[in-house]
N, C-alpha and C positions, 0 to 999 in steps of 0.2 A: 504492498500499503506508499504508494509514494506520496500522498498524502498527509504523513505525517512529516518526511519533511519538509515540505510545502509549509506548512500550518510553523515547523520550528521555526522557518525562515522569514516569514510573518512576523511574529513572533518578534524576532532579532530584529528586522527592520522598525517595527513599531517604536519599541524598547528602547529601541540610540534614538530615532527620533525625538519620543517622548522625553527621553533624559535633556537634551538637546534644548528642547522647551520649557524645561522647569517641571514636567509632571514625573511623578510618583508612582501613581498610577494609572492605568486604562482602563475608561470604563465599560468601552465600544470601539470595535473596527468593522469595516464593512470594506469588505471586499464582492470583485466583480468577475462570477465565471460563466463562463461564454460555453454554450449547450457544445460546443465544437473543440475545446480549449483540452481535453483528456484530463480534464480536472472533474468529479466526481464529488460534488457538494455535500451530499450525506457523508462519506468519509471525511471529509474536510472540517465537516461541523464536530466529528464521530472525533477526529485528533484536535480541536479545538479543549473541547471538552475533558477530555485527557491529560492536555497541556495544563488546561485552569484548574483542576484539581489537585495537580500536582504544586500548584501554586507558582511556579514559576516567572520569574524575571518581573514583570510589574504588572501582572493578570494577577485578580481575585476572585474569589465566589459569586463575584457581583458581572465580572466581566462578560458582555456580551459580542455574541458574533453576529453581523447580519451579512447574509450573501442574497445579491442582489446577479439573478439570473440573465443573462443573456442570451438574448433568444436567435439562434441564426438565422443570417437572409442574406441571399446572393442575388447577383441581377446578369443579366445574360449581357454579354459585349453584341450579340449582333444585333439583336429583336427588341433587348431592351427589357427583355420581364421579369420581373422582381418576383422570388418564390422562398422557400425554407427547404435551403437542401438537408439531405442527408449524412452528407460526408462534404470535408472538404472541398475536392474535387466532386463538381456537379454535372450532369447532364439536366443541360435547360430542359424543361416539359411542354415549354411550346414548340419550339423551334429544334429539339434533340442536338444542338452541338455542344460541343466542350467548350466552349468560349465565355465560362463565368467567372467572376471575381466573387468571392466573398463581401458583402457591406458590415456583416454583423455577426458573433456567434465563437470567434478566438480568443477572446479577452479572457489574461487571467491577470488579473492587478490588483495591487490595494488600493480602495480609495478614497479612504479616510477613518479618521483615526480619531476618540475624543481622551483628553484626558485632564486629570487631577492632580494638586497637591494633597498629600497626606491626611494638612490639615485640614 
């Protein structure tokens, strides 16, 4: 489950930035996960709960993870038809050509976090 290492890296990045900004605790982390990003949101959430339970870094039992799921969307460069692809390389359902680009669905990134001082 590579989501454990992904969540570990997310926590590391957020922790470093939070400390630079004077936060000692993080209340919420928002992550965007695209349908075609090869990241399983449920597994990512499970990894988060495991790290949160361990009390690692600047997380505590009240820290929340908000996963924003990004839908996959593609556009045919030939006929300009927009559709929901099943894979990164997609066949246009209208003209049946493989001349499509992904408009969304591959994203995996930290969108934001909320932090606070201990006091």
